[in-house]
C-alpha positions as CSV (number, residue, x, y, z in Angstrom):
1,M,131.2,119.2,119.4
2,A,131.9,122.3,117.4
3,M,129.2,123.3,114.8
4,M,130.0,122.4,111.2
5,I,128.6,124.9,108.7
6,V,128.1,123.6,105.2
7,G,126.6,125.4,102.2
8,T,123.2,124.4,100.7
9,M,122.0,124.9,97.1
10,C,119.5,127.7,97.7
11,G,122.0,129.8,99.7
12,C,120.8,128.7,103.0
13,T,123.2,127.6,105.8
14,A,123.1,124.2,107.7
15,Q,124.8,123.7,111.0
16,E,125.0,120.4,112.9
17,S,124.1,121.4,116.3
18,A,125.7,120.3,119.6
19,E,122.2,120.0,121.0
20,E,121.3,116.2,121.1
21,G,118.7,115.2,118.5
22,C,118.6,118.7,116.7
23,D,120.1,120.0,113.5
24,V,120.0,123.8,112.9
25,F,119.6,125.5,109.7
26,K,119.0,129.1,108.4
27,T,116.8,130.2,105.7
28,Q,117.8,132.7,103.0
29,E,116.4,135.4,105.1
30,G,118.4,134.2,108.1
31,T,115.5,132.6,110.2
32,Q,116.7,129.6,112.1
33,V,115.2,126.3,111.5
34,K,115.6,123.5,114.1
35,M,114.9,119.9,113.2
36,Y,114.2,117.5,115.9
37,C,114.4,113.7,115.5
38,I,111.4,112.2,117.4
39,K,111.4,108.6,116.0
40,H,110.5,106.6,112.9
41,G,108.8,108.7,110.6
42,S,108.0,111.5,113.1
43,V,109.8,114.8,112.7
44,R,109.5,118.2,114.7
45,M,110.7,121.6,113.2
46,Q,110.8,125.0,114.8
47,V,110.9,127.8,112.4
48,G,111.4,130.8,114.4
49,E,108.5,130.9,116.7
50,K,106.4,128.4,114.9
51,W,106.3,124.6,115.2
52,I,105.7,122.1,112.4
53,Y,105.0,118.4,113.1
54,V,105.0,115.6,110.5
55,D,103.2,112.3,111.1
56,P,103.5,112.6,115.0
57,V,102.7,109.3,116.8
58,T,102.3,108.4,120.3
59,K,102.5,104.7,121.3
60,A,102.0,102.9,118.0
61,V,105.8,103.2,117.5
62,Q,107.9,102.7,120.6
63,P,109.2,104.4,122.9
64,V,105.9,105.9,123.5
65,T,106.0,109.8,122.9
66,D,103.8,112.2,125.0
67,Y,103.1,115.2,122.8
68,S,101.3,116.8,125.6
69,T,104.7,117.8,127.0
70,Q,105.8,119.4,123.6
71,P,105.2,122.7,122.1
72,K,101.8,122.9,120.5
73,A,101.7,122.8,116.6
74,D,101.1,125.6,114.2
75,Y,101.1,123.1,111.5
76,I,100.7,119.3,111.4
77,L,101.4,117.3,108.2
78,V,100.2,113.8,107.8
79,T,101.3,111.9,104.8
80,H,99.0,108.9,105.1
81,E,96.7,106.6,106.9
82,H,98.9,103.9,108.4
83,F,99.0,103.5,112.1
84,D,102.7,104.6,112.3
85,H,101.9,107.9,110.5
86,L,98.3,108.7,111.6
87,D,97.6,109.1,115.3
88,S,94.4,111.1,116.5
89,V,95.7,111.2,120.0
90,A,99.0,112.9,119.0
91,I,97.1,115.3,116.8
92,N,94.9,116.0,119.6
93,Q,97.7,116.4,122.0
94,L,99.3,119.0,119.7
95,T,96.3,121.0,118.6
96,K,95.6,124.6,119.9
97,D,93.5,127.2,118.4
98,G,94.8,128.1,115.0
99,T,96.5,124.7,114.3
100,V,96.5,123.9,110.6
101,L,96.2,120.1,109.9
102,I,96.9,119.0,106.4
103,T,96.1,115.4,105.4
104,N,95.2,113.4,102.3
105,A,91.5,112.5,101.5
106,R,91.6,109.1,103.4
107,C,93.1,110.5,106.6
108,H,90.5,113.4,106.4
109,E,87.9,110.7,106.3
110,I,89.2,108.6,109.1
111,L,89.5,111.7,111.4
112,G,85.9,112.4,110.8
113,G,86.3,115.4,108.7
114,K,89.3,117.1,110.2
115,G,92.1,118.9,108.4
116,D,92.6,120.4,105.2
117,V,93.1,117.9,102.3
118,M,95.7,118.0,99.7
119,A,96.2,115.7,96.8
120,N,99.2,115.0,94.8
121,G,100.1,118.3,92.9
122,D,98.2,120.5,95.2
123,S,100.1,123.5,96.7
124,R,99.1,126.1,99.1
125,S,100.5,129.1,100.9
126,L,100.9,128.9,104.7
127,V,102.0,132.3,105.7
128,E,103.9,134.9,103.7
129,G,107.0,133.2,102.4
130,W,106.0,129.7,103.2
131,T,104.2,127.2,101.0
132,V,103.7,123.6,101.0
133,E,103.2,121.2,97.9
134,A,101.9,117.7,98.0
135,V,104.0,115.3,95.9
136,P,103.3,111.7,94.9
137,A,104.4,108.9,97.2
138,Y,103.8,105.3,96.5
139,N,105.1,101.9,95.7
140,N,106.3,100.7,92.2
141,S,107.8,97.4,92.8
142,P,105.3,94.7,91.8
143,E,105.6,92.9,95.3
144,K,104.9,96.2,97.2
145,L,102.0,97.6,95.2
146,Q,99.5,96.8,98.0
147,F,101.4,98.9,100.7
148,H,101.2,102.3,99.3
149,P,99.1,102.7,96.0
150,K,99.7,105.4,93.5
151,G,97.7,108.5,93.9
152,R,96.5,108.0,97.4
153,D,99.4,109.2,99.7
154,N,101.5,112.4,100.0
155,G,105.0,113.5,100.3
156,F,105.5,117.2,101.1
157,V,107.9,119.8,100.1
158,L,108.0,122.7,102.3
159,T,109.4,126.1,100.9
160,I,110.3,128.4,103.9
161,E,111.9,131.6,103.0
162,G,113.7,130.0,100.1
163,M,114.7,126.8,102.0
164,R,113.2,123.7,100.5
165,I,112.5,120.8,102.6
166,Y,111.3,117.4,101.2
167,I,109.6,114.9,103.4
168,A,108.9,111.9,101.2
169,G,106.6,109.8,103.2
170,D,106.3,106.1,102.3
171,T,107.6,105.7,99.0
172,E,110.0,104.1,96.5
173,D,112.4,105.8,94.3
174,I,109.6,106.8,92.0
175,P,110.2,108.8,88.5
176,E,108.4,111.9,89.9
177,M,111.4,112.5,92.3
178,A,113.5,113.6,89.3
179,G,111.3,116.8,89.0
180,I,111.7,117.6,92.7
181,K,114.3,120.3,92.5
182,D,116.4,122.6,94.5
183,I,116.1,120.6,97.7
184,D,118.2,121.6,100.8
185,V,117.0,118.9,103.3
186,A,115.5,115.6,102.5
187,F,114.0,113.0,104.5
188,L,113.7,109.7,102.6
189,P,112.5,106.3,104.0
190,C,114.5,103.0,103.9
191,N,112.3,100.4,105.7
192,L,111.9,97.0,104.2
193,P,109.5,95.5,103.0
194,Y,107.3,98.5,102.8
195,T,109.4,101.3,101.3
196,M,113.0,101.5,100.0
197,T,116.2,99.2,100.1
198,P,119.4,101.1,100.7
199,E,120.2,101.0,97.1
200,Q,116.8,102.5,96.2
201,C,117.3,105.2,98.9
202,A,120.7,106.2,97.6
203,H,119.2,106.2,94.0
204,A,116.3,108.5,95.2
205,A,118.8,110.8,96.7
206,T,120.9,111.0,93.5
207,M,117.6,112.0,91.8
208,V,116.6,114.5,94.2
209,K,120.2,115.8,95.1
210,P,119.5,117.3,98.5
211,A,122.4,119.2,100.3
212,V,121.5,117.3,103.4
213,L,119.9,113.9,103.5
214,F,118.2,112.4,106.7
215,P,117.4,108.7,105.8
216,Y,114.5,108.1,108.1
217,H,111.6,105.4,108.9
218,Y,114.4,102.8,108.5
219,G,113.4,100.3,111.0
220,Q,115.9,97.1,111.1
221,T,117.5,98.2,108.0
222,D,121.4,98.6,108.1
223,I,121.2,102.4,107.4
224,Q,125.0,102.7,107.2
225,Q,124.6,101.1,103.7
226,V,123.2,104.3,102.5
227,V,126.0,106.4,103.8
228,K,128.6,104.1,102.0
229,L,126.5,104.2,98.7
230,L,126.4,108.1,98.7
231,E,130.1,108.4,99.4
232,G,131.6,110.9,97.0
233,S,128.2,112.2,95.9
234,G,128.5,115.6,97.7
235,I,125.3,114.8,99.8
236,D,125.7,115.2,103.5
237,V,124.1,112.2,104.8
238,R,123.1,112.5,108.5
239,I,122.0,109.6,110.6
240,R,119.5,110.3,113.4
241,D,117.5,108.0,115.5
242,Y,114.7,107.3,113.0
243,Q,114.3,103.7,113.8
C-alpha cells in the first residue's frame, strides 16, 4: 500500500506506513516517530533511536507479549494500577540502565518505590525538546465512579520536537479535555463498562481535535461506530488492533 501523507496541526507530517502495525510520523524538526500497536492499552513508539512504551503488559491481556524480545525502553509510562496497565514483569523485561519509569503515586507504591511519580498537572522535561505532562483521567458517570476515581490516575501528553501526542489512559470524556490543545495524535479509550461509549469517545475527540485519532483499549466495543460518528469532522480516525 502506498503511503498516505496528511498535514497535522503543528506542522508535523503523518504517514500511514506499509509496515504492518506501524504508523509513521515526523516531528517539526524532521525526526521520524514510529507508533506500533501492541494490544489493548499497550503502545510502543520509536523516536529516532529512543524507545517509549506506554502501559506494557505481558500475559494479563491476550495474546501474551514477550517484551524481552523487544527493544529496551528509554521511557516507560504507566497510567494507573489496574492489571491491564501495570505489569512489573513487562517493566522488568524492558528496563535497562538509564530507563526512566514514570507512574502515579499508587503504582509507585505497588512497585516498591520504583519509578518517578507524576500527578495530574505535573510536567517535566525528558531530554532537550521533549516534555511530558500528566493530565487527569477519571470516570464521571455515576455508575462508573468506582473504576477510576478523580485525581488518582494519569493521562499523558508528550511533546516531542513540537509534535504533541495525547495518551488518555482510562477515562471518560471529562471537561478537562477541552483544555488539551494542539494535539497531533491522540489515543482515546472506548471500553465499556469501564471507560467511554463510542458516543463519548467521539465527543472527546471533538474536544481534543487531534489530527489523527487511534481509538484504543476498546475490548468488545464496535469500534467502527467511532469512525461513523466522526465522519466529516476532519479527524483522521485509524483503527488498529487495540482490542
